[in-house]
N, C-alpha and C positions, 0 to 999 in steps of 0.2 A: 290350527296353527298358532293361535294366540297363546295357548298354554305352553307349547314347546318354546315359543319365543320368550315368554316370561322365565322359563327355567334356564334357558341359555343366558339370559341377561342377569340372572342371579349369580353367575360365575364370571365376574369381570376379570379381564386379562387371563382367561383360562387357557391352559394347554390341553388340546383335544386330540385324541387318537381315534381314527376311523379304520377299523379292521375289516378286511375283505372289501376294500373301498371300490373295486372295479375301476370305473373311469371318474369316480368322485361325485356321483349323483347326490349322495347324502351330504357330502361336504357342501355342495352347491345350495342345498336346502338350508343348512346351518348358516352359511354366509348371507343368504337372502333374509334370514330372520334376525341376525345379530352380527354386528361388526366389531363388538368389543372384546374379541379374543386376542390372545398373544400369539398363538401358533396353532395350526392344524396340520397333523401328519396323517396321510392316508397310506396304508400298506396293503399289498396284494401280491399274488404270484403271477398275475396275468401281465405279460409285457405289453400287449396291445392296450389293455385297459389303462395301465399306468401311463403310457405314452399319450393317450387321449387326455387323461387328467392333467398331465404336466403341460400340455399345449393349451388346454382350456384355461388353466389358472396361471399361465406364464407371467402375467402382469402383477401377480400378488405375491410379494416376497415372504408373506407369513404362512403360505400354504406350501407344503412339501409332500412329495411322494417317494416311497421307498419299496423296493422289491423285498418282501420279507414274509416268511411263513408264520401264520398266527400261532402255531405250536412251538415256534423256536424264535420268539421275539428277543431282541438284544437291547431293549431299552432298560435303563436303570429302574429299579423298583421305586414305587411312590413318586413317579415323575409326571403324572397327568391328573388333571382335575376331572376330566370326563373321558371315558372310553366307550366308543360306540360300536355296535354291531347291527347293521341294517340289512334286513331281508337275507340273512345268511345263516340264521339259526338252523333252518331246515337242511342246510348243507353239511351239518356237523353230526357225525355218528357218535362221538364220545364227548358228551357235553361237559363232564366234570373237569378234565384237565384244561379245556378251553376257557371256562369261566374262571378257574383258579389262576391261569396265566393272566387273564384280563384284570382280575382283582388285585394281583400283586403290583400292577402298574399304577393303581390309584393312590393318590395322596389321601391322608385321613379325611374323612367326610367327602371324599370324591364319589362320583356316580358312574355306574355302568348304565348305559343307555341302549336298550334293545328296541329296535323298530322292526316289526315283523308283519308281513301280509297275513291276513286271516282268511279262513275259508267258510266261516259260518255267518249267518244273518246278512247275506248279500242280496241286493236286489237283482232283477233279471238281467240287467245290463252288466253288472259287476260279475255275475256268474260266468260271463264270457271270458273275463280275465282269469278266473279260477280254472276254467276248462283249458285255456291256452297254456297256462303255467303248468298244470298237472300233466298235460300232454308232453310238454318240453321236458319235464322231470322224468317221465317214463322213457323218453328217448335217451336222456342222459344215463339212466340206469342200464338201459340196453347196451350202452357203450362203456359201461363199467365205472361211471362217475357217481359220486355221492350226491344225490339230489332227491330228497324226500318230498312228498306232497306237503303243501302248506297245512297248518294246524288250526284248530278252533281256538278261540280266545282263551277259554278256560284251560285248555291243554298247555298253551304257552306259559301261562302264569303258574300252573302246577309244575311244569318242567323246570322253570327257573327257580321256583321256591324249593324244590327238592334237591337241586344240584348246585346251588350257588353258595349257600351258607351266609348269604347277605340278606339284608332286610329290604323288602319291597317298599320303596318310598312312595310310589304313586304309579298308576297305570290308567291310560285313557286311549280312546280311539283318536287317531290323527285326523283332524278335519281339514279338508282341502276343497278346492273348487271343482265341482263335478262338470263333466262335459255333457250337456243336455242332448246333443244330437251328434251323429256321425255322417260325414260326407260319403258318397259312394266310393270315392278314392280311398278313404280311410278304411272302409269295410273291405275293399279289395286287398289293401296292404296287409290287414290283419289275417285275411284268409291265406295270403301268401306265406305268412309265418308258419302256418301248418305245413305247407308244402316244403318249405326250407328245412323244417325239422325232420320230415320224412326223408329228405334228400341226404341227411347225415347217415342214414342206415344203408349199408351196402348189401346186406343179405336180402335178396329179392323176396324170399318167402316171408321174412319178418315184416318187410314193407307191406306186403299184401295183407298181413294180419292186422297191421296198424292203420291201413288206408281207410277202412270203413269208419273207424273211430274218428279219424281226421275229418272225413266228410261230414259226419254228424256235427262236429264242432263248427265247421264252416257254415253249415246250414243254420245252426243256432245263432251264430254271430250275425249272419245276414238278416235273420228274422228279428232279432232282439236288440242289436246294437252292442256297443262295448263301452264300459267305464271301468276305471281302476278300482280294484278291490280295496276294501277298508284295511288300514294298517293299525296295529296296536303298538303303542309306546309303553315300555315298562322301565321305570327308574329303580335301580337298586343301589343302596348307599353303603359305603364302607364306614363303619362307626368306630373301629378301633383306632388307637393312637400310635 
């Protein structure tokens, strides 16, 4: 976290955009690490997520939420110092126009900040997170939603290098405090996530096909516990004037 904090503090009075913000979880991390920003705007198409974010940050006049499509943003070009995309890269099928749109919003020497959960080099408890996430992604795909499995660290860096046209300024694993143990209640709640995901499928035959996979995941979590998967931060700099 210290490295991310130093980066954020290197942009005093920054205007920050968080794309696909959901309920503003990444904005909360930003504000926990640095209070020296001018404004943070979170955009998303989820009404529920935006309402949660607005309520949570209602006491902070420097944080705003707007319903907006990441592929049809209406902000002026070169209007942000930092543009963020957190844990959403694997929801994008066509990366080129997405990164191009993000890049246009950067001021000269501004930064794109990607924060993405990775699927490799996880310990046995972190694998539980990967299993849960990939199961949810499979359910989403069954329902016609864009949700790919998370990627390996090297694949993320290669994808961004090939499709952005920007320079990778830095990349590192995001360090956070790990949860050493899980209570029985936490394990039960995590297992319920599997059942809730299955409940989204209305085709009984498809549910029966996925149920055994869900049971394997619940058994793994119960035996090994759960911890959040490692996340990779990649900074890409706009160098043109």
